[in-house]
N, C-alpha and C positions, 0 to 999 in steps of 0.2 A: 189138912187146908187151910190150920193156921202156917204151915212151913210155905205153900203157896202164896197165903196174901204176902208172908216176909220177903218171898222173893221176888214178888210184885213189886211191892214197895222198894226194893231193894234198885230193881230195875229201874221203877220210874225216878228216884233219885237220884240214880247214875245217870240217866239220860238229860234231868234237868240240870247235874253239873255239869254236864257236859256242854249243855246250850249256852250256860252262861260262861263258861271258860272262853268260848270260843267268840260270843258276840258283846259281853260284859266285861270282861278282864282286858281286854285291848283297852277299852276307853277309861274304866278305874285307874290301869298301869300307866297310859301314857305311850303306851305301845304306837297304838292307830298316830296319834300326834306326830310321834317323832318317826312314821314312817310318812306319813303326809310331807313332813319337812322335808325327809331325804331326797324325795322324789319330785321338789320345787327344788331343792337346789343341783337334783341331778340335770332337770330340768334348763334351768337356766344357766348352765356352765357352759354348753354348747351355744346359745344364743351367744355368752359373753364371750368364747372365743370366736364367734362369727363377725359378731360386730367389732371386735378388736381387730381381727382380720380386712373386713372393711376399712376400718378408720385406717389402717398400716396401709392397704392396696390405694385407698383415696390420697395418703399424702403422698405415696411414690408418684400416684399419674399426675397429684399436683407440681412435683418435682422434674417429672418427667416435661411435663408440659411448659413449665418452666425454662429448662434448659433449652427445649428447641425453640421456642421463641427469641431466646436470645442469640442463638444459633443463627436462626434466619437473619437478626438484624446485625448479625457481625458481617453476615457475606453480602453484604450491599456493597458496591460497586465502590472501590476503595479511592476514586477521582471525585471529590466531593466539590461541590458547586463553588463559583466563586468568593458566595458571600461566606458560606462555612468554613473556607481558607481563611480567608479573612479574621474572621471571630478565634479561628485556632492559632494564630500567631497572634492572638493576644490585642489587636487595634480593633477601635472602634467607628473604624470609614463605614462607611456606605460601598453600596458597589460603583455606583455614579460616581463618589469622590473616588476612588481607586485607579479606576477609567482614565478619568479626568488628569490623576499624577501620572500616569503610566502614558496617555496621549501627551503630555505635557515633557516630559523626559526624552520622549522617542524626536519630537521636533527642534529640543534643545540640542540633540547629538549629532540631528542631521545637520544643523545649520551650522552647528560647529565645524563638522566634517566639509560640509562644503565651502565652506568660507577659507579652508587650508589649503585648498586649490588639490583637494589629495584626488577626486574624479568623481562624477554620479552616482556610481555601482555601489562603491564603497561607501558614501555618504547614507544611501539607501539600506545597504547591510548593518549598519553601525545602529542608524535612527528605529531600526527595526526591532535590534537585540536589544539597545536601550528601552524603546516602549514597549516592548515583548516579554524578552526573557529579563531581564536585569528585573522587573517588580514582583514576576512569580518567584525567582530564584531568591530576591529578599525575604517574602511569605517563610519560603521556606525554611530559611535560615533561623528566623524571628521563632516559626514555630517550634523548630528542634530546640532552640534558645529555652523556651517557654515550658517544654516537656521535661527537657532537663533540670529545671527548677522544682518541677512540679514529683518527677521522683524524686528530687533529692527531702523532701517535705513528708512525699504521702505517710510514709512507714510511720514516722510519729502521728501524724493527725491519726491513724488507725489507732496505734498505741492507746491515743488520747480517748479516743471513742469505745474501746476496751476499761480500761479505768473506769470512765462512766455509767458505765455499763453495770461494773462490778458491784460499784459505789451505790449503784439502785437508781442513777439518773435515766432518764426513755431516750431515744434512741433520738429523737427528733433536736430537743433540747440540746446533746451533743455536737449534734451538726452545726447547731447556731452559736456554739463556744469555736469550733473550728472556725463559721463564717467570719468570726468577731475576730478572734484572737489568732490566726494564723497569717502567717507571710502570702505575698504574692507568689503564684496566680492560685495556689492551696485557695485563699481566702475567696476569689470570687468565683470559683468554681462551685465550691461550695454554699456560696451564698445563692447561687444559681439554684441550685438543687433547692436548697428554703423558698427560694421563691416558687419555682414551678411547684411544689406541694404545695401552697399556698392558694393556689388559682384550684384545687382541688385535683390535681393527678396523683395519684398513688405513691407515699416514700419509694417501695420499690422500683416502681419506673421512674421517677424521678431519676434517682443513682441511677440505673440505668442508661439513662441519657448521657451521663458523664462522659461512656465513651464517648459519643458523637461527636464530642466537643477537645475533648480529648482522646484520641484513637492510639491508647497503650493497651497494653495488655496488663497491666497494674489495677488500671480504671478498668477493665472489663472484669475483672475478676473480682473487685468489691461490688460494682450492678451485679453480678451473678448470688454473692453472696448475699444483698443485702436483698434482693428480689426471691428468693428460693426461704427465706427466713421469713418473710413477709407476708408466703402465701400457705408455708406450708408447717411455719414452727420450725422451732429449736433450739440451742443453746447458743445466740448472738454472739455472745464473748469469748466461746471459745472458736466458734469459726473464725474469729477477726482476727484473733488470737495467733490461729494457725494462718492467715492471711496475713499478718503482720511479719510473721515468721519468714513467710517464704517472699515477698518483697527485699525482706532483708540481706533472703539467702542469693536472690536474683543481682543485688548490688553488688554483694561482695564480687559474685562471680561476673558481672559486665566491669569491675573495677579491676579483674585478675587479667581477664582478655584485652583488655588496653594495656596492661602493662605489658601482655604477652608479646601482641601486637607492635610495640612502640620500634623494635627494630626494623622490622618493614614498612611503618609507613615514613620514617627517617630515611631509608635508602631509597623509597619513592620520591619524598621530595627533594634530594638533591640529584635523583635521574631529572628529574621534570624541568627541576632550576635551572640543570646546569648548562643547557642550549640557549638561555637566554642571559645567563651570567656571563658565557664567551663571546656572545657577540657583542654585549657592552662593553666588556675589555676589549674586545677588535675595534670596536668605536671610538672608542678613547685612544687608543694608541697607532692604531693605522686609518683614520676615518674616510678618506680617497679609496681604501682598500675594499671595504663593505657600503659604501653607497649603492654601487652599481645595482643592489639588490632591492632596492626601490627605487631609482632611478630608470634603470633598462628592463625592458616588455619581459625580458625572460627572466630578470630577477625579483620582479612579482609574480610571475608565476611558481619561483622557487619558495616562495615564502608562502604562498598561499598553501601550495601542498606541504610543507614542511607546518604551517600550523592544523590541516588536516590532519596529520599520521599524529604529531605531536598531543592532540587533540585525545586521538583514538588511543594513544598509548597513556595516555593520565584515566581514562575512563578504564581502561583495562586494571590497572594497578588499583583505582579505588575501590573496582570491583573484588578483586584479590584479594585486601588488606579489609575490607569493609564485612566484620562479623558481626551476624543475626542469628539473634539466639530467641 
């Protein structure tokens, strides 16, 4: 009987100890707390990965959307309105003023040629060329000259922004420094960016509009970098530093191409000016011999045909030596 009591007591004690080990020991030892913490970390890790992937996907979508918008704007018709051409040439004229000046040049040329007894049709042709062609050619010449000045100083302006950002200045303050200290036309273009941003347009969009006033790949690159950084974030100083390096490499490549094409340009210039030079020398030595070209009807027809063929030849040579990259 005593042995049975001891055995029963042992079994009860073992059962109580097992129950205590299962339910009480994890609480005392902190094992349950550790298990809960491990489970919480396990649940949080996939959520963190999902959040990171979502943020990465969102940033990628923002970059793609920005590039699509810029690409759509870059594919606009390359023949801008007259007022845009005037502003691209750096003139402050209105469209009405430009048309008045063009009409005045045409009328003056028409009257001068008509007074010279050359004929009505030549006077009309030269008057139309002076009133319609010469002003547009002048705008194109001024535009190219302004773009050349812009490209000469634009890499330095980007370097100013990079150094300012690395020193802790905000992007807008760096743009204000360029708008104050830079040379024309960079000064006026960045001043326009500041004024556009002041009236409420986002800075990225204001920088993107630089391509509309200065239609160059370099200004388009600058607008893309600023737009992406404003929408998706990133290291702006590094991006602009790479842009500055690309701009300087393009400038070196352009200078190299111009140096290599100078021989072809010199040959084209000599060939194009040779008929005029020979005609002038013949007129100085034998005027009676060459006067038949503008006194006789057949001579006038020959001069007209020669002008047409010379124009075609000059155009073809220009296309052959005009390297675009």
